[in-house]
C-alpha positions in Angstrom: 79.1 -18.9 -20.5 77.3 -21.4 -18.3 74.9 -18.8 -17.2 74.1 -17.7 -20.7 73.5 -21.4 -21.8 71.2 -21.9 -18.7 69.3 -18.8 -19.6 68.7 -20.0 -23.2 67.6 -23.4 -22.0 65.1 -21.8 -19.6 63.8 -19.6 -22.5 63.3 -22.6 -24.7 61.3 -24.4 -22.0 59.1 -21.4 -21.1 58.5 -20.4 -24.8 57.2 -23.9 -25.6 54.0 -23.4 -23.6 50.8 -23.6 -25.7 47.2 -24.6 -25.3 44.2 -25.3 -27.5 40.5 -25.2 -26.7 37.3 -25.6 -28.6 35.3 -22.6 -29.4 31.9 -22.8 -28.0 28.3 -21.8 -28.7 26.4 -21.6 -31.9 26.1 -17.9 -32.7 29.0 -17.3 -30.3 31.7 -18.3 -32.9 33.6 -15.3 -34.1 33.8 -14.3 -37.7 37.5 -15.2 -37.7 36.6 -18.7 -36.6 33.9 -19.0 -39.2 36.3 -17.7 -42.0 38.8 -20.3 -41.0 36.3 -23.2 -41.4 35.0 -21.7 -44.6 38.5 -21.4 -46.1 39.2 -25.0 -45.0 36.0 -26.2 -46.7 36.7 -24.3 -49.9 40.2 -25.8 -50.0 38.8 -29.3 -49.4 36.2 -29.1 -52.2 38.8 -27.9 -54.8 39.8 -31.5 -55.1 36.3 -33.0 -55.0 35.4 -34.8 -58.2 31.7 -35.5 -58.6 31.5 -35.6 -62.4 28.8 -38.4 -62.1 26.2 -35.7 -61.2 26.5 -33.8 -64.5 22.9 -33.5 -65.9 21.4 -35.6 -63.2 18.7 -34.8 -60.6 20.6 -35.1 -57.3 19.8 -35.1 -53.6 22.6 -34.2 -51.1 22.4 -35.8 -47.6 24.7 -34.9 -44.7 25.5 -37.3 -41.8 28.3 -38.0 -39.3 29.8 -35.6 -36.9 27.6 -32.7 -37.8 25.8 -30.4 -35.4 23.2 -28.0 -36.8 25.7 -25.3 -37.3 28.3 -27.4 -39.3 25.6 -29.5 -41.0 24.1 -26.4 -42.7 27.5 -25.2 -43.8 28.6 -28.6 -45.2 25.3 -29.0 -47.0 25.6 -25.7 -48.7 29.3 -26.3 -49.5 28.5 -29.6 -51.3 25.3 -28.5 -52.9 27.3 -25.6 -54.5 29.9 -28.1 -55.8 27.1 -30.4 -57.2 25.6 -27.4 -59.1 29.0 -26.3 -60.3 29.4 -29.8 -61.8 26.1 -29.6 -63.6 23.9 -31.5 -61.1 20.3 -30.4 -60.6 19.2 -30.3 -57.0 15.9 -32.0 -56.3 14.0 -33.6 -53.4 15.0 -37.1 -52.4 12.0 -38.7 -54.1 12.9 -37.3 -57.5 16.7 -38.0 -57.3 18.5 -40.2 -59.7 21.6 -39.9 -57.7 22.3 -39.3 -54.0 25.4 -37.6 -52.8 26.1 -38.8 -49.3 28.3 -36.6 -47.2 29.8 -38.1 -44.0 31.3 -35.4 -41.8 34.4 -36.8 -40.3 35.3 -33.4 -38.8 34.1 -29.8 -39.4 34.9 -27.1 -36.9 37.6 -25.1 -35.3 39.7 -24.8 -32.2 41.4 -21.8 -30.5 45.0 -22.1 -29.6 47.6 -19.9 -28.0 51.3 -20.0 -27.3 53.0 -17.9 -24.6 56.5 -16.5 -24.5 58.2 -14.4 -22.0 58.0 -11.2 -24.2 55.1 -12.2 -26.4 53.0 -14.9 -27.8 50.5 -15.8 -30.5 46.9 -16.8 -30.7 45.3 -18.8 -33.5 42.0 -20.2 -34.7 42.5 -23.5 -36.5 39.8 -25.0 -38.8 39.4 -28.4 -40.3 36.8 -29.8 -42.8 37.2 -33.5 -43.4 34.4 -35.2 -45.4 33.8 -38.5 -47.1 31.6 -38.0 -50.2 29.9 -40.9 -51.8 27.8 -40.7 -55.1 25.2 -43.5 -55.0 22.3 -44.8 -57.2 19.3 -44.7 -54.8 17.4 -47.4 -56.7 20.1 -50.0 -56.9 22.3 -48.9 -54.0 25.3 -49.0 -56.2 28.2 -46.8 -55.2 29.4 -44.9 -58.2 32.2 -42.9 -56.5 33.7 -42.3 -53.1 36.3 -39.7 -52.1 37.6 -38.3 -48.9 38.4 -34.6 -49.0 40.2 -32.6 -46.3 41.0 -28.9 -45.9 42.9 -27.1 -43.2 43.1 -23.3 -42.5 44.2 -21.1 -39.6 44.2 -17.5 -38.5 47.3 -16.4 -36.6 48.0 -13.2 -34.6 51.1 -12.4 -32.7 51.7 -10.3 -29.6 55.1 -8.7 -28.6 55.5 -6.8 -25.3 51.8 -6.6 -24.9 51.2 -5.1 -28.3 49.0 -7.2 -30.6 50.0 -7.2 -34.2 47.8 -7.7 -37.3 46.8 -11.3 -38.0 46.7 -13.3 -41.2 44.7 -16.2 -42.6 46.6 -19.3 -43.9 45.5 -22.4 -45.9 47.3 -25.7 -46.2 48.1 -26.4 -49.8 50.3 -29.5 -50.6 51.9 -29.5 -47.2 52.7 -25.7 -47.3 50.9 -23.0 -45.4 50.0 -20.3 -47.9 48.7 -16.8 -46.9 45.2 -16.0 -47.9 45.2 -12.5 -49.3 41.5 -11.9 -49.0 39.5 -14.4 -46.9 36.2 -13.0 -48.3 36.8 -14.4 -51.7 38.7 -17.6 -51.0 
């Protein structure tokens, strides 16, 4: 019985090994990693309320932790939301409102967990933005909201055989499977 208990303790310690690393290189990021960030961004903007832009000429500006790759993605994400809310996108000189988007985080990491007989690999994505609607003439802040979305792709391996993976999105503290990442 002691040997069996010791065996299970060793299994628990060995199975807890995991690592995470940043994916690297613009253009080198896999489609899976891109989908994870896109799903996280879509989830984050579901809760974005920018009703102030309805019928207004609007300019969207992105700042913060944004490299060229994530800046373009975030700009497109918020511009789409502004248009969905009835805003008209114009150059900064014609704007009646400015939507300032501070990127707190936008990107993904690769992670892996190893077990004696298998393991799992995952790509985890986060989009964390602070969105401010501002009158450019007076500087008055009309609204501010922080939005966050999380998603992941997880794939398991058992005895050297890699299984099919799945996308997940965090909704109200629950990981929900994404049936078709193309249309999320």
